[in-house]
N, C-alpha and C positions, 0 to 999 in steps of 0.2 A: 504494500500500499504506500501511496505517496505521503511525504510529510505533511503537505497541506490537508490531505484527506484525515490523517491522523490526528492533527490538531482540532479539526472540526468535531471528530468523533469523541475525542478525549475531553475537550472543553464540555461537550453535551453531557457525558457520563459525570464528570465532576460537578456540574450544575445541579444534577439530580441527588447528590449527596446531601443528607441532612446534616446539621451541626453535630449531633450526636455520633453519626457515622464517621465524620472527619475525626472527631476527637477519639473514638474508640480504635478506629484503623491506625491513626497516628500512634496510639500507645502501643498497639501490637507490633507496629514496624519499629518502634523504639526498643522494644523488648527482643524483636529479632536481630536489630543491629548488634546487640550484645554477644551474639552467637559467631560474629565475624572475628577473624584473627587480625585485627587491627589495632589493638589496644596497648601495643608496646611502643607506639609513636608519640612524638612530643607536640607538634602543631597541627591542630584540626581545623579546617575551614569549614563553616556551616552557614547555610542561607536562613533568613529569618522568613517566615512564611508571609505570603500575601493571603490575607484571609479572605478577601472579596474573590479571589481565584480558586479559594478552596485547595490551596496547596497543603502538603503534608506538614502538619504541626511540628516543628523540629524543638519545641522547647524542652520536652522530655529528653531528647538526645542532648541537648545543651546541658540540662541537670546531670546527666551521667558523665558528660566531659568534666564538668566542674568537680563532680564528686570523685573523679580519678585524678584531679589536680592537673589536667592537660591545658596547655595553651590553646585558647579558642580564638579564631580569627573570623571576623565577619567582613563581609563585602559592602562596597558603596560604589554606585555608578558615577564615574567622573569623566567628562570629556568622551562619552561613548565607549568607556572601558571599565573595568572593575579596578578599584583600589581595594586594599585589604587592611583591616585595622584589629590590632590585639583587644580583645574584650578584657575589660578591667572593671572594678568596682565603680570606678569614676566615669564609665562611657555612658554618654547620654544619646538617646536616638530620636530621629525625626523621620516621618514617613516622607517617602519621595513622591513625585508626581504620579508614580504607578501604584503607590499604596505599599511600598517596600520599607520596612524599618531599617533606617540605616544610622550608622554611627555619624555623630556630628563632627567629630575630630578623634584624635587619639594617636596612638603609636602605629605608624605605617609598617607593615610587614612585607618583605620582599617574597613574591610568590614561590621563589626557589627554597624558602625555608619550610613551606607547608608539606606535610607528610601525607596528610589524608583530606580528601575534599568531599563533602557532602553535596550533591548535585540535584537542584530541582528539575523536574522533566514532566512532559505531558504523556510520553509513550516510549517504549523501548523494544527492541526486538532480541531474539534468542542469540544474537551475535553480540550483544551489548551496545548496539548502535541505539542512540536516543533522539527523541524530538524534543526540543525545548520550544521556547516562544518565538525563535527565528531571528533574534538580534545577534546571535554569536558570542554574547558576552563571556559565557563559560568555555566555548572552544578556544577563543582568543587567550583567555586566563590559563586554561590547562596547557597551552603551547608554551607558556612562560614558567611553568612548573618544572622541577627536575623529572627526569624520564621515569622514575620508579614511584612517583607519586601515585597513591591509592585512590582511584575514582569510584564513589559509591553512589549510585542513583537512589532514589526513594520515590516509590509509587504506590498509589492506591489499587493500581490494576496490574494484571499478570502481562506477560511478554505477548507481543505480536510475533508472527511467524518471521516476518522480514519487513525491512524499511526499503523501499525500492530504488529511493534516490539519495542514497548515502554518497557524500563527497569526500574528497582527500582532506578537507578541513575539519571534518567532523572527528571529534576525539571520542573512541569508544569508552565504555565504563570497564571497570574490573569486576565491579558487583552491583547488584540491583536488589533493593529489600522491598518486599511487599508483605501485605497482612498474611499471606499464605507461604510464600517461598523466598529463600535467599539465592538468587541466582549468582553464579561465578562464571566469569568470562575469561578468566586468566589462562585458561588452556585452550580457549577457542581460536 
């Protein structure tokens, strides 16, 4: 299926989710993330959810990271690219024009320092290819990370068979966590 068709399909599926379903599925995803072998790393990049788009609520994963005393990095859109800031007790957030909670300022972190990235997505396939919102923010960001950065997608829905219009700029996932399955693409 083409990315544009997958975007349409998964926007509609997300729209049908109730707030209770978003919260309960997000909690299950958070518990499933604990089963991944990613916890020996130091710097974890996590997106904060756009509630109006019914994204996976990452606040439980954020609590896990803080409980494990990890360095947590959060993104901010700046000049059509992502900048990355260390989350501290003093970090203040403001919603962007898209409704994304973003840090107002803070300690900027070089993408090369990041070990694990939790990635928002609309859909993904059995090879680890993903469909985002189409602006390329995460693909561009991931190209600036070290080669061995671990890329973890989070999805309410299971994998599609394939995405037919994957291109060379698309960065595939290493894992995708859903309420039902932890997919691994490391050997794909």
